[in-house]
C-alpha positions as CSV (number, residue, x, y, z in Angstrom):
1,X,108.0,96.4,146.2
2,X,108.7,94.9,143.0
3,X,111.9,95.4,141.0
4,X,111.5,98.7,138.5
5,X,111.6,96.7,135.3
6,X,114.7,98.7,134.2
7,X,116.9,97.4,136.5
8,X,116.0,94.1,135.5
9,X,117.0,94.0,131.8
10,X,119.8,96.0,131.0
11,X,121.4,94.8,127.3
12,X,124.6,96.6,128.3
13,X,125.1,93.4,130.1
14,X,123.4,91.0,129.0
15,X,121.7,90.3,125.6
16,X,120.1,86.8,127.4
17,X,116.9,86.7,129.7
18,X,114.6,84.3,130.9
19,X,111.2,85.3,130.8
20,X,108.1,83.4,132.9
21,X,104.0,84.2,132.5
22,X,101.5,83.1,134.5
23,X,98.1,82.7,134.2
24,X,95.9,84.2,137.2
25,X,92.8,82.8,138.7
26,X,94.3,79.3,138.3
27,X,93.1,79.9,134.6
28,X,94.1,77.1,132.2
29,X,96.5,78.3,129.3
30,X,96.1,75.3,128.0
31,X,95.7,71.5,128.8
32,X,93.0,69.2,130.7
33,X,91.5,71.6,133.0
34,X,89.9,68.2,135.5
35,X,87.8,70.4,137.3
36,X,85.3,71.4,134.7
37,X,86.8,69.0,132.4
38,X,87.5,71.3,129.1
39,X,90.3,70.8,127.2
40,X,92.7,73.9,126.5
41,X,95.6,72.5,124.1
42,X,94.4,73.4,121.4
43,X,95.4,77.3,122.9
44,X,99.2,76.1,122.7
45,X,99.6,76.6,119.3
46,X,97.7,80.6,119.7
47,X,101.1,81.1,121.5
48,X,103.2,79.2,119.0
49,X,102.2,80.5,116.6
50,X,102.7,84.3,118.4
51,X,105.9,83.5,119.4
52,X,107.2,82.3,116.0
53,X,105.7,85.5,114.3
54,X,106.8,87.9,117.2
55,X,110.9,86.2,116.8
56,X,110.5,87.2,113.4
57,X,109.5,90.5,113.7
58,X,111.2,92.1,116.9
59,X,115.3,91.5,117.5
60,X,114.9,89.3,119.5
61,X,115.9,85.8,119.1
62,X,114.5,83.1,120.4
63,X,116.8,80.7,122.4
64,X,114.4,77.6,124.5
65,X,111.1,77.8,124.9
66,X,107.9,75.9,126.9
67,X,104.4,76.0,127.1
68,X,102.3,74.3,130.0
69,X,99.6,74.7,131.3
70,X,99.2,78.4,133.1
71,X,102.4,79.7,132.6
72,X,105.2,79.2,129.8
73,X,108.6,79.9,129.8
74,X,111.2,82.5,127.0
75,X,114.3,82.5,126.8
76,X,115.6,84.7,124.6
77,X,118.9,86.9,123.0
78,X,118.4,90.5,122.3
79,X,120.5,91.3,119.0
80,X,120.8,95.3,119.4
81,X,123.5,95.1,116.2
82,X,120.6,93.5,113.9
83,X,118.1,96.6,114.8
84,X,120.9,98.9,114.8
85,X,121.6,97.5,110.8
86,X,117.5,97.8,109.7
87,X,116.9,101.2,107.7
88,X,113.9,103.3,108.1
89,X,111.6,101.3,105.5
90,X,112.7,97.8,107.3
91,X,111.3,99.1,110.7
92,X,108.3,101.1,109.3
93,X,107.5,97.9,107.3
94,X,107.6,95.5,110.4
95,X,105.8,98.0,112.8
96,X,103.3,97.2,110.7
97,X,103.0,93.8,110.7
98,X,101.8,94.5,114.6
99,X,100.2,98.2,115.0
100,X,98.2,100.2,112.2
101,X,101.7,103.0,112.2
102,X,100.6,106.5,112.3
103,X,99.2,108.5,109.2
104,X,103.3,109.7,108.3
105,X,104.4,105.7,108.5
106,X,101.3,105.1,105.9
107,X,102.2,107.4,103.4
108,X,105.9,106.5,103.5
109,X,105.1,103.3,103.2
110,X,102.6,104.2,100.2
111,X,105.6,106.1,98.2
112,X,104.3,109.7,98.8
113,X,106.7,112.3,99.2
114,X,106.7,114.6,103.2
115,X,107.8,117.3,104.0
116,X,110.7,118.6,106.0
117,X,108.9,118.9,109.3
118,X,106.5,115.5,108.8
119,X,109.9,113.5,107.8
120,X,111.8,114.9,111.1
121,X,108.7,113.4,113.0
122,X,108.5,110.3,110.8
123,X,112.3,109.8,111.8
124,X,111.4,110.3,115.6
125,X,108.4,107.7,115.5
126,X,111.2,105.2,113.9
127,X,113.8,105.8,116.4
128,X,111.0,105.3,119.1
129,X,109.8,102.2,116.9
130,X,113.6,101.0,116.3
131,X,113.8,101.0,120.3
132,X,110.6,98.9,120.9
133,X,111.2,96.5,118.0
134,X,114.5,95.1,120.3
135,X,112.8,95.7,124.1
136,X,111.2,92.3,125.9
137,X,108.0,94.3,127.1
138,X,107.4,95.1,124.2
139,X,107.9,91.5,122.7
140,X,106.0,89.8,126.1
141,X,103.2,92.7,125.5
142,X,103.0,91.6,122.3
143,X,103.2,88.2,123.0
144,X,100.2,88.1,126.1
145,X,97.5,91.0,124.9
146,X,96.4,88.7,122.4
147,X,96.2,85.4,123.2
148,X,94.4,87.5,127.1
149,X,92.0,88.6,124.3
150,X,91.2,85.0,122.7
151,X,91.2,83.5,126.0
152,X,88.4,85.1,127.9
153,X,85.9,85.3,124.2
154,X,86.4,81.4,124.9
155,X,86.1,81.7,128.2
156,X,83.4,84.7,127.9
157,X,84.8,86.5,130.6
158,X,86.2,90.1,131.0
159,X,89.6,91.4,133.8
160,X,92.8,89.9,133.8
161,X,93.8,86.1,132.1
162,X,98.1,86.8,133.0
163,X,99.5,88.4,136.8
164,X,99.7,91.7,136.1
165,X,103.6,91.6,135.1
166,X,105.8,89.0,133.3
167,X,109.1,87.0,135.6
168,X,112.2,88.4,134.2
169,X,116.2,87.2,135.2
170,X,118.5,88.4,133.9
171,X,121.9,85.6,132.6
172,X,125.1,87.2,133.1
173,X,127.1,83.9,132.3
174,X,127.8,80.8,130.0
175,X,126.9,78.9,133.3
176,X,123.3,80.5,134.0
177,X,122.5,80.4,130.5
178,X,123.2,76.6,130.0
179,X,121.5,76.1,133.6
180,X,118.3,78.3,132.5
181,X,117.9,76.4,129.4
182,X,117.7,72.9,130.4
183,X,115.9,74.2,133.5
184,X,113.5,75.0,130.6
185,X,113.3,72.3,128.5
186,X,113.0,69.6,130.9
187,X,110.2,71.2,132.5
188,X,107.7,69.1,131.3
189,X,108.9,66.5,132.5
190,X,109.7,67.3,136.1
191,X,105.3,68.3,135.4
192,X,105.0,65.0,134.1
193,X,103.4,66.0,131.4
194,X,106.3,63.9,128.9
195,X,108.7,61.3,129.6
196,X,111.1,62.7,127.6
197,X,112.2,65.7,126.4
198,X,112.1,65.0,123.1
199,X,108.2,64.3,123.4
200,X,107.3,67.5,125.3
201,X,105.3,69.0,122.4
202,X,105.5,72.9,122.7
203,X,108.9,72.7,123.9
204,X,112.7,74.4,122.4
205,X,114.3,70.8,123.0
206,X,111.4,69.1,121.3
207,X,112.1,71.4,118.3
208,X,115.3,70.7,117.5
209,X,114.9,66.9,118.2
210,X,112.0,66.9,115.4
211,X,114.6,68.2,113.5
212,X,117.6,66.8,113.9
213,X,115.6,63.5,112.9
214,X,114.7,65.2,109.8
215,X,117.6,66.0,109.0
216,X,118.8,62.7,109.5
217,X,116.3,60.8,107.5
218,X,116.8,62.9,104.5
219,X,120.3,64.3,104.7
220,X,121.0,67.8,102.3
221,X,117.3,68.8,102.8
222,X,116.4,70.7,105.5
223,X,118.8,72.7,107.7
224,X,120.7,71.2,111.0
225,X,118.7,73.1,113.1
226,X,115.0,75.0,113.5
227,X,115.1,78.0,111.8
228,X,112.7,79.6,114.9
229,X,115.1,79.2,117.0
230,X,118.5,80.8,117.8
231,X,121.2,78.2,116.8
232,X,123.8,76.1,118.3
233,X,127.3,78.0,117.0
234,X,129.5,75.8,119.1
235,X,132.0,76.6,122.1
236,X,132.7,81.0,122.3
237,X,135.9,81.7,120.2
238,X,137.4,85.2,118.4
239,X,134.7,86.1,115.4
240,X,132.1,84.0,116.7
241,X,128.9,82.9,114.6
242,X,126.0,85.1,116.0
243,X,124.3,81.7,117.9
244,X,124.4,79.9,121.8
245,X,128.2,79.5,122.4
246,X,127.8,75.7,122.8
247,X,127.7,72.3,121.0
248,X,124.3,71.3,119.9
249,X,125.4,67.6,120.5
250,X,127.0,68.1,124.2
251,X,123.7,70.9,125.0
252,X,121.7,67.4,124.0
253,X,123.5,64.9,126.3
254,X,123.1,67.1,129.1
255,X,120.1,67.2,128.6
256,X,119.3,63.5,128.7
257,X,122.0,62.8,131.4
258,X,120.2,65.3,133.4
259,X,117.0,64.4,132.9
260,X,117.9,60.8,133.4
261,X,118.9,61.7,136.9
262,X,115.6,63.5,137.9
263,X,113.7,61.0,136.4
264,X,115.6,58.3,138.5
265,X,116.0,60.4,141.6
266,X,119.2,60.6,142.1
267,X,120.4,63.7,142.8
268,X,123.8,62.4,144.2
269,X,124.0,60.2,141.8
270,X,127.9,61.4,139.1
271,X,127.9,59.3,136.3
272,X,131.4,58.1,135.8
273,X,131.2,59.8,131.9
274,X,130.2,63.4,132.8
275,X,128.4,65.4,129.8
276,X,131.8,68.1,128.3
277,X,129.8,70.9,128.9
278,X,129.4,70.2,132.5
279,X,133.3,70.0,132.8
280,X,134.1,73.3,130.4
281,X,131.9,74.6,132.4
282,X,133.0,73.4,136.0
283,X,129.5,73.0,137.5
284,X,129.2,70.6,140.4
285,X,127.3,67.9,139.0
286,X,125.5,68.0,142.5
287,X,125.0,72.0,142.0
288,X,124.1,71.2,138.3
289,X,121.2,69.4,139.6
290,X,119.9,71.7,142.1
291,X,120.0,74.0,139.8
292,X,117.5,72.6,137.1
293,X,115.2,72.1,139.3
294,X,115.4,74.9,140.9
295,X,116.5,77.9,139.1
296,X,113.2,80.6,138.9
297,X,112.6,80.1,142.5
298,X,116.3,79.7,143.4
299,X,117.3,83.2,141.6
300,X,115.6,85.9,142.0
301,X,116.3,88.8,139.0
302,X,120.3,88.2,138.1
303,X,121.6,85.2,138.0
304,X,125.6,84.4,136.8
305,X,128.7,83.6,138.6
306,X,129.4,85.5,141.5
307,X,132.4,88.3,139.3
308,X,129.6,88.4,136.8
309,X,127.2,89.5,139.1
310,X,129.6,92.1,141.5
311,X,130.5,93.3,138.4
312,X,126.7,94.1,136.8
313,X,126.1,95.4,139.8
314,X,128.9,97.7,140.1
315,X,127.5,99.0,136.2
316,X,124.1,99.9,137.3
317,X,125.6,102.1,140.1
318,X,123.6,99.2,143.2
319,X,124.4,98.9,146.0
320,X,124.0,95.8,146.9
321,X,124.8,92.5,145.0
322,X,121.3,90.0,144.8
323,X,121.6,86.7,144.7
324,X,125.3,87.0,145.3
325,X,125.3,83.2,148.4
326,X,123.7,81.8,145.7
327,X,125.7,82.1,142.6
328,X,128.9,81.9,144.8
329,X,127.5,78.3,146.2
330,X,125.5,77.5,142.4
331,X,128.0,79.0,139.9
332,X,131.3,79.8,141.8
């Protein structure tokens, strides 16, 4: 029996989540269908444009993504503090970018006066919309539904385009977050869609690499990191700014080393110089290579070091600790 969504997403436990949506009926999300000869490459742009738009509307930041032929991966960060700071007008304006809202919200936007009862009803709607604007389920719904409708119109058919539920994995600590980001960024390389991570189109690692090139070619006129992605802000510390808790240079070196090891089929090879992030996170190189190839299949639901996994399950009142043996062996 599938695990309830509320048991997979707990913002009190972690704000980081890995989400995957897959097509049904062997339908093509994008790419070249060898069976029919049809090309669906343009559908990647549908997903990417909608993804960036939703990240600007929701209190959910995009940490990483990879759009493949029949599925896509996202690593998301839910920013509860940002949603709490929005005033009522901001919440309504954001919701109206997704849906038409209600008669009361439309009157509120137009500046019309509301009675006490009407204002109370609107306040209840705004509270509900605020909660939805930081809900991963609503984020994925607003991403997948328009894509399904477009694809069905293009294919001249009706019915499901996506599997019934998107897959969600909670990333409980920095080890799980780093491994999952690498797993997502290297997915096109493993699938044979690109020779190197930076040449894999419609991925976060390609976006970050392209931004570095623009920055180096024209210093000062471009931001150091893409605006639509949650930035790398360095090692965890007091008064840390919002962002991923790693240095960008460390992460790129880690991705390059991991990608080379996979491409050369040297899973057991340990180079003389390991990337700083591996040493800092205390992950065995063999385990690291295994996780970045099998992250989705090896872990189900919650992912993190054994002690963080146990603590999360205790807070949620779980009787047993899922993934414990895998996390003990691979994440220590």
